[in-house]
C-alpha positions as CSV (number, residue, x, y, z in Angstrom):
1,M,129.5,79.5,88.8
2,K,128.0,78.1,85.6
3,P,126.5,80.8,83.5
4,S,124.0,78.2,82.2
5,K,122.3,78.2,85.6
6,A,121.9,82.0,85.6
7,L,120.7,81.8,82.0
8,G,118.2,79.1,82.8
9,L,116.8,81.1,85.7
10,F,116.5,84.1,83.4
11,L,114.5,82.2,80.8
12,L,112.3,80.6,83.5
13,I,111.5,84.0,85.1
14,L,111.1,85.7,81.7
15,F,108.6,83.1,80.5
16,S,106.6,83.5,83.8
17,Y,106.5,87.3,83.4
18,L,105.5,86.9,79.7
19,Y,102.7,84.4,80.3
20,F,99.9,86.5,81.8
21,F,98.1,89.5,80.3
22,Y,97.1,92.3,82.7
23,L,93.6,93.1,81.5
24,W,92.3,95.4,84.2
25,S,91.9,99.2,83.9
26,N,93.9,100.3,86.9
27,A,94.2,104.0,87.8
28,N,97.8,103.8,88.8
29,V,98.9,101.8,85.7
30,N,96.9,104.1,83.4
31,S,98.4,107.3,84.9
32,H,101.9,106.1,84.1
33,L,101.1,105.0,80.6
34,N,99.0,108.0,79.8
35,L,102.0,110.2,79.9
36,A,104.0,108.0,77.5
37,Y,101.0,107.9,75.2
38,A,100.6,111.7,75.4
39,I,104.2,112.4,74.6
40,V,104.3,110.2,71.5
41,D,100.8,110.7,70.1
42,Q,99.9,114.2,71.3
43,H,103.4,115.7,71.6
44,T,102.5,117.1,75.0
45,L,103.0,116.4,78.7
46,S,99.3,116.8,79.6
47,I,97.1,113.8,79.6
48,D,93.9,115.6,78.6
49,A,93.1,113.1,75.9
50,Y,93.3,110.2,78.3
51,H,92.5,111.5,81.8
52,L,89.0,109.9,82.0
53,N,90.6,106.4,82.4
54,T,92.2,107.3,85.7
55,I,91.6,108.9,89.1
56,D,95.3,109.2,89.6
57,K,95.8,112.5,88.0
58,A,96.7,116.2,88.7
59,F,95.1,119.3,87.4
60,H,97.2,122.5,86.9
61,K,96.4,125.6,84.8
62,G,93.6,124.1,82.8
63,H,95.2,120.8,82.0
64,F,95.4,117.2,83.4
65,Y,98.7,115.5,84.2
66,S,99.9,112.3,85.6
67,D,100.4,112.6,89.3
68,K,103.1,110.0,89.4
69,A,106.9,110.2,89.5
70,V,108.0,110.6,85.9
71,G,110.7,107.9,85.6
72,A,108.6,104.9,84.5
73,S,106.7,106.9,82.0
74,L,109.8,108.4,80.4
75,L,111.3,104.9,80.1
76,A,108.2,103.7,78.4
77,T,108.1,106.5,75.9
78,P,110.7,105.3,73.4
79,F,109.3,101.8,73.5
80,Y,105.8,103.1,72.7
81,A,107.3,105.2,70.0
82,A,108.8,102.1,68.4
83,I,105.4,100.3,68.7
84,R,103.6,103.2,67.1
85,A,106.0,103.1,64.2
86,V,104.4,99.8,63.1
87,G,101.0,99.9,64.9
88,P,98.0,102.0,65.8
89,P,97.8,104.4,68.7
90,A,97.0,103.1,72.2
91,L,93.8,105.1,72.3
92,A,91.5,103.3,69.9
93,G,88.1,104.1,68.7
94,G,85.5,104.9,71.5
95,G,88.3,106.1,73.8
96,K,89.3,102.6,74.8
97,L,93.0,101.8,75.4
98,D,94.5,98.9,73.6
99,F,95.5,96.3,76.3
100,F,98.0,94.6,74.0
101,T,100.0,97.8,73.7
102,A,100.1,98.1,77.5
103,Y,101.1,94.5,77.8
104,L,104.0,94.9,75.3
105,I,105.3,98.1,77.0
106,T,105.1,96.4,80.4
107,F,107.0,93.4,79.3
108,L,109.7,95.5,77.6
109,V,110.1,98.1,80.3
110,I,109.5,96.0,83.5
111,G,109.2,92.3,82.6
112,I,112.5,91.8,80.8
113,P,114.6,94.0,83.2
114,S,113.1,92.1,86.1
115,A,114.0,88.8,84.6
116,I,117.5,90.0,83.9
117,F,117.7,91.2,87.4
118,G,116.7,87.8,88.7
119,S,119.7,86.3,86.9
120,F,122.1,88.9,88.3
121,F,120.6,88.5,91.8
122,Y,121.3,84.8,91.6
123,R,124.9,85.4,90.6
124,F,125.3,88.1,93.3
125,L,124.1,85.7,96.0
126,E,127.3,83.7,95.4
127,E,129.1,86.4,97.4
128,M,127.3,85.3,100.6
129,V,125.4,82.1,99.9
130,P,127.9,79.3,99.0
131,V,125.4,76.5,98.0
132,E,123.9,76.7,94.5
133,Y,120.7,75.0,95.6
134,D,120.1,77.7,98.2
135,R,120.8,80.5,95.8
136,M,118.3,79.1,93.3
137,T,115.7,78.5,96.0
138,I,115.8,82.2,97.1
139,T,116.0,83.6,93.6
140,I,112.8,81.6,92.6
141,G,111.2,82.7,95.8
142,Y,111.9,86.3,95.2
143,A,111.0,86.4,91.5
144,L,107.9,84.2,91.6
145,G,106.9,84.2,95.3
146,T,106.7,87.9,96.2
147,M,105.1,91.1,94.9
148,A,107.9,91.2,92.3
149,Y,105.8,88.8,90.2
150,P,102.5,90.7,89.9
151,F,104.4,94.0,89.6
152,S,106.4,92.7,86.7
153,I,103.3,92.1,84.7
154,A,101.5,95.3,85.4
155,F,102.9,98.8,84.8
156,F,103.4,100.0,88.3
157,S,106.7,101.8,89.1
158,H,107.6,99.9,92.3
159,Q,109.3,96.9,90.9
160,L,111.3,99.0,88.5
161,A,112.5,101.2,91.4
162,A,113.3,98.1,93.4
163,I,115.6,96.5,90.8
164,L,117.3,99.9,90.1
165,L,118.1,100.4,93.8
166,F,119.3,96.9,94.4
167,S,121.4,96.9,91.2
168,S,123.0,100.0,92.5
169,F,123.7,98.2,95.8
170,M,125.3,95.2,94.0
171,M,127.6,97.5,92.2
172,L,128.6,99.4,95.3
173,Y,129.2,96.2,97.2
174,L,131.7,95.0,94.5
175,V,133.3,98.4,94.3
176,R,133.9,98.4,98.1
177,R,135.7,95.1,97.7
178,G,137.9,96.2,94.8
179,R,136.0,94.0,92.3
180,L,134.7,96.9,90.2
181,R,136.4,100.2,89.4
182,L,135.6,103.6,90.8
183,M,133.8,104.6,87.6
184,H,131.1,102.0,88.5
185,V,130.2,104.1,91.5
186,G,128.9,106.7,88.9
187,V,126.8,104.0,87.2
188,A,125.5,103.0,90.6
189,G,124.5,106.6,91.3
190,T,122.8,106.7,87.9
191,L,120.7,103.6,88.8
192,A,119.8,105.0,92.2
193,G,119.0,108.4,90.8
194,Y,116.7,107.0,88.2
195,G,115.1,104.8,90.9
196,V,114.3,108.0,92.8
197,I,112.5,109.7,89.9
198,T,110.7,106.4,89.3
199,E,109.3,106.1,92.8
200,Y,109.9,109.0,95.2
201,P,110.1,106.8,98.4
202,A,113.2,105.3,96.8
203,T,114.9,108.4,98.0
204,I,115.4,106.8,101.4
205,A,117.2,103.8,99.9
206,A,119.3,106.1,97.7
207,L,120.4,108.1,100.7
208,V,121.3,104.9,102.6
209,L,123.4,103.7,99.7
210,G,125.2,107.1,99.7
211,L,126.1,106.5,103.4
212,Y,127.0,102.9,102.6
213,I,130.0,103.9,100.4
214,L,131.4,106.4,102.8
215,P,133.3,104.2,105.2
216,G,136.9,103.4,104.3
217,A,139.6,105.3,102.4
218,G,138.3,107.4,99.5
219,G,134.8,107.4,100.9
220,R,134.1,111.1,100.2
221,K,135.3,110.7,96.6
222,R,133.1,107.7,96.1
223,L,130.1,109.6,97.5
224,A,130.9,112.6,95.2
225,I,130.9,110.3,92.2
226,F,127.7,108.5,93.3
227,V,125.9,111.9,93.7
228,A,127.3,113.0,90.3
229,G,125.7,110.0,88.7
230,A,122.4,110.6,90.3
231,V,122.1,114.4,89.7
232,P,121.2,114.4,86.0
233,W,118.1,112.4,86.6
234,I,117.1,114.6,89.6
235,V,117.6,117.6,87.4
236,L,115.4,116.0,84.7
237,A,112.6,115.4,87.2
238,A,112.9,118.9,88.6
239,T,112.7,120.3,85.1
240,Y,109.6,118.3,84.4
241,N,108.0,119.5,87.6
242,T,108.9,123.1,86.8
243,V,107.4,122.9,83.3
244,V,104.2,121.0,84.4
245,F,103.6,122.3,88.0
246,G,105.5,125.5,88.1
247,S,108.3,124.6,90.6
248,P,111.1,122.1,90.7
249,L,110.0,120.9,94.2
250,S,106.3,120.7,93.3
251,Q,104.8,117.4,91.9
252,G,101.5,115.8,91.0
253,Y,100.3,115.1,94.5
254,A,100.2,118.9,95.2
255,S,97.6,119.4,92.5
256,L,95.4,116.3,92.8
257,A,92.2,116.1,90.7
258,G,91.0,112.6,91.3
259,A,88.6,111.0,93.9
260,E,87.7,113.2,96.8
261,E,88.7,110.6,99.4
262,F,92.2,110.4,97.8
263,I,92.6,114.2,97.8
264,E,91.4,114.5,101.4
265,E,93.8,111.7,102.7
266,M,96.8,113.0,100.7
267,G,96.2,116.4,102.3
268,K,97.0,115.1,105.7
269,G,100.5,115.6,107.1
270,L,103.2,115.6,104.5
271,M,101.6,114.2,101.3
272,G,99.5,111.8,103.3
273,I,102.3,110.8,105.7
274,T,101.5,111.4,109.4
275,Y,102.8,109.0,112.1
276,P,103.5,105.2,112.3
277,R,100.6,103.0,113.4
278,L,100.9,99.6,115.1
279,D,97.7,98.3,113.6
280,V,99.0,99.1,110.1
281,L,102.3,97.4,110.9
282,Y,100.3,94.2,111.7
283,N,98.1,94.6,108.6
284,T,101.1,94.9,106.3
285,T,103.1,92.0,107.8
286,F,100.9,89.1,109.2
287,S,97.3,89.9,108.3
288,T,95.3,88.1,105.6
289,Y,94.5,91.5,104.1
290,R,97.8,92.8,103.0
291,G,100.3,90.8,105.1
292,L,103.7,90.5,103.5
293,F,104.6,87.4,105.5
294,Y,101.1,85.9,104.8
295,F,101.4,86.1,101.0
296,S,105.2,85.4,100.9
297,P,105.8,83.2,104.1
298,F,109.5,82.5,103.2
299,L,110.2,86.2,104.0
300,I,109.7,85.5,107.6
301,L,113.3,84.0,107.5
302,T,114.6,87.6,107.2
303,P,115.4,88.0,111.0
304,L,117.3,84.7,111.0
305,G,119.2,85.8,107.9
306,L,120.0,89.2,109.5
307,Y,121.4,87.3,112.5
308,V,123.7,85.3,110.2
309,L,124.7,88.5,108.4
310,Y,125.6,90.1,111.7
311,R,127.8,87.2,112.6
312,R,129.8,87.8,109.4
313,R,132.3,90.5,110.4
314,D,133.1,91.1,106.7
315,L,129.4,91.9,106.2
316,R,128.7,94.0,109.2
317,I,128.2,97.2,107.2
318,E,125.8,95.4,104.9
319,F,123.9,94.1,108.0
320,W,123.3,97.6,109.4
321,M,122.3,98.9,106.0
322,I,119.7,96.1,105.3
323,L,118.5,96.2,108.9
324,F,117.8,99.9,108.6
325,L,115.9,99.5,105.3
326,V,113.7,96.6,106.5
327,L,112.8,98.6,109.5
328,I,112.4,102.1,108.1
329,Y,110.2,101.3,105.1
330,P,107.5,99.4,107.1
331,L,107.5,102.3,109.5
332,Y,107.2,104.9,106.7
333,N,104.4,102.8,105.1
334,S,102.5,102.6,108.4
335,A,102.4,106.4,108.5
336,Y,101.1,106.7,105.0
337,A,97.3,107.2,104.4
338,F,97.2,104.6,101.7
339,W,99.4,102.0,103.4
340,H,97.4,99.2,101.8
341,G,98.5,100.2,98.3
342,G,94.9,100.4,97.0
343,A,94.1,97.8,94.4
344,S,97.3,95.8,95.1
345,P,98.4,92.2,95.9
346,G,100.1,93.6,99.1
347,P,101.7,96.7,100.6
348,R,103.2,97.8,97.3
349,H,105.3,100.6,98.9
350,L,107.4,97.8,100.5
351,T,108.3,96.3,97.1
352,I,111.6,98.2,97.2
353,I,112.9,96.3,100.2
354,L,112.0,92.8,98.9
355,P,115.4,92.1,97.2
356,F,117.2,93.1,100.4
357,M,114.9,90.8,102.5
358,A,115.4,88.0,100.0
359,L,119.2,88.5,100.3
360,A,118.9,88.1,104.1
361,C,116.7,85.0,103.6
362,G,119.4,83.5,101.4
363,L,121.7,83.4,104.4
364,A,119.1,81.7,106.5
365,V,118.3,78.9,104.0
366,P,121.3,76.7,104.9
367,R,120.1,76.6,108.6
368,Q,116.5,75.7,107.7
369,R,116.9,74.2,104.2
370,I,113.8,72.0,104.2
371,L,111.6,74.5,105.9
372,A,112.8,77.3,103.6
373,S,112.2,75.2,100.5
374,L,108.6,74.5,101.6
375,M,108.0,78.1,102.5
376,V,109.2,79.2,99.1
377,A,107.0,76.6,97.4
378,V,104.0,78.0,99.4
379,S,104.9,81.6,98.5
380,V,105.1,80.7,94.8
381,L,101.7,79.0,95.0
382,F,100.0,81.9,96.7
383,T,101.6,84.5,94.4
384,T,100.7,82.5,91.3
385,L,97.1,82.2,92.5
386,V,97.0,86.0,92.8
387,V,98.7,86.6,89.4
388,A,96.5,84.0,87.6
389,T,93.2,85.5,88.9
390,N,93.5,89.2,89.7
391,P,96.9,90.7,90.5
392,T,95.3,93.8,91.9
393,P,92.5,92.8,94.3
394,P,90.2,95.5,95.5
395,T,90.6,97.2,98.9
396,W,87.3,96.0,100.3
397,L,88.0,92.3,100.6
398,P,89.4,91.3,104.0
399,H,90.8,88.0,102.8
400,P,91.6,88.6,99.1
401,L,93.7,85.4,98.7
402,L,90.8,83.2,99.8
403,Q,87.8,85.3,98.8
404,L,89.1,86.3,95.3
405,S,92.1,84.3,94.2
406,V,91.2,80.8,95.4
407,M,87.5,81.1,94.6
408,N,88.2,82.4,91.1
409,F,90.7,79.7,90.4
410,L,88.4,76.9,91.6
411,S,85.6,78.3,89.4
412,G,88.0,78.5,86.4
413,N,87.9,82.3,86.3
414,V,91.5,83.1,85.5
415,T,93.1,86.1,83.9
416,G,94.1,86.1,80.2
417,N,97.2,84.2,79.4
418,W,98.9,82.5,76.5
419,G,97.2,79.2,77.3
420,T,93.7,80.6,77.1
421,L,94.8,82.5,74.0
422,F,95.5,79.2,72.3
423,G,92.1,77.7,73.3
424,L,92.7,76.2,76.7
425,D,89.7,76.8,79.1
426,G,89.8,78.3,82.5
427,A,92.4,76.9,84.9
428,S,93.7,74.5,82.2
429,G,95.2,77.6,80.6
430,L,97.9,77.3,83.3
431,I,99.0,73.9,82.2
432,P,101.8,75.1,79.8
433,L,103.1,77.4,82.5
434,G,103.1,74.5,85.0
435,A,104.8,72.2,82.5
436,V,107.6,74.7,81.9
437,W,108.1,75.2,85.6
438,V,108.3,71.5,86.4
439,L,110.8,70.9,83.5
440,G,112.8,74.0,84.1
441,I,113.1,73.7,87.9
442,A,113.9,70.0,87.6
443,L,116.8,70.8,85.2
444,L,118.0,73.7,87.3
445,Y,118.1,71.7,90.5
446,R,119.4,68.5,89.0
447,R,123.1,69.3,89.4
448,S,122.6,71.2,92.6
449,Q,121.4,68.2,94.6
450,A,124.8,66.4,94.8
451,G,126.7,69.1,96.5
452,R,123.9,70.4,98.7
453,A,124.1,68.1,101.6
454,S,127.9,68.4,101.9
455,V,127.7,72.1,102.9
456,T,126.7,72.6,106.5
457,A,125.1,75.6,108.1
458,S,128.5,76.6,109.5
459,D,129.9,76.9,106.0
460,S,127.4,79.7,105.3
461,D,128.9,81.7,108.1
462,R,132.5,81.4,106.9
463,P,133.7,84.6,105.3
464,R,134.4,84.1,101.6
465,I,136.0,87.4,101.0
466,R,138.0,89.8,103.1
467,P,136.3,93.0,104.4
468,A,136.8,96.2,102.6
């Protein structure tokens, strides 16, 4: 493994996440950032000074609060404090929020960690995917051809939770194989615990990871250490809920104060969760509305990758874990009132399983290398069109990719970016990004071509390590 490849991927992904400015006033984004602004500028947990910019809010005992899990906001707070040490407050004159402050916080809290994660993801793939070409293809597909891209340039919590949980998995995988020490189980627990307080549905993945480390000698000890690593963050969130909403088990969705439709739907079942629906499963997988496989077609290789994973006896536990996650999250999402994710490039509540799906796809690439490469290219094209025009399309468009992204791009109506900032008009603002991509990808793939053809599909099935 040449570190230069991982570094090159990191820089390519980092530049891509840095390039665009998210200029929309989004209720979800504002709700997260409002809390960080309030802590630093108002020295309070209430968002009274900011609440008019969002319908994603709670009201309790005379004050407005963010209704979101607290993790992303708390992580943003020290970065905003540092920005405030040298700059003006986010809430400028006239009650308008400064978009550049939000851009900078997003890049620091989500963009940079996501780019670092892309580099580590690429290196981790070496455990299961022997060919460098295939690892780079899947890493680029995940980082630039899925919802990971738009959610790395806008301050939603889903991408942050996804990289925390998968990073936890990577550590546990290496611990199970004796490549990391027992102390790293505690670090993995810390990552998973913070993922839970960043996005509550991450609890499912965290519980699965706890079960994942149980098999084998010392399983109970590993589980205890994992839980010990997670507990401080759970206690922190419970303390926040107690201070703000009066109970450690209460949270913002129990005291909603936004749009009536939102309050009504969230009042059904358990916080808006009722029963799985087949029509929603279709709409979140293959439909042109919010279809995961429509916007990121390379992910359709997941079943083939799972088959390859199953055939690897040394990876049988990982197979069952990933299979469960890629089944349970779509089922959970199909039972949720706001399964579409609102103003979103796709079913955002499925963001957390995207790294696991991409890992499975990585095992499928050697069997369908040309097809996989084409599908990744199409995925990157579709995702870039979304990011370059409007990363959070409204709910009322049945075909957002065609009706919004393509039409806006053809008319030269693109979102703010560093190209337009330096005077390039419309779609020409993407020329610098395209140039960096062409040069960067050419350099990354140059040394991978030679050894690519010599590795057959059967090589990808050959165990590289002994089972734990």
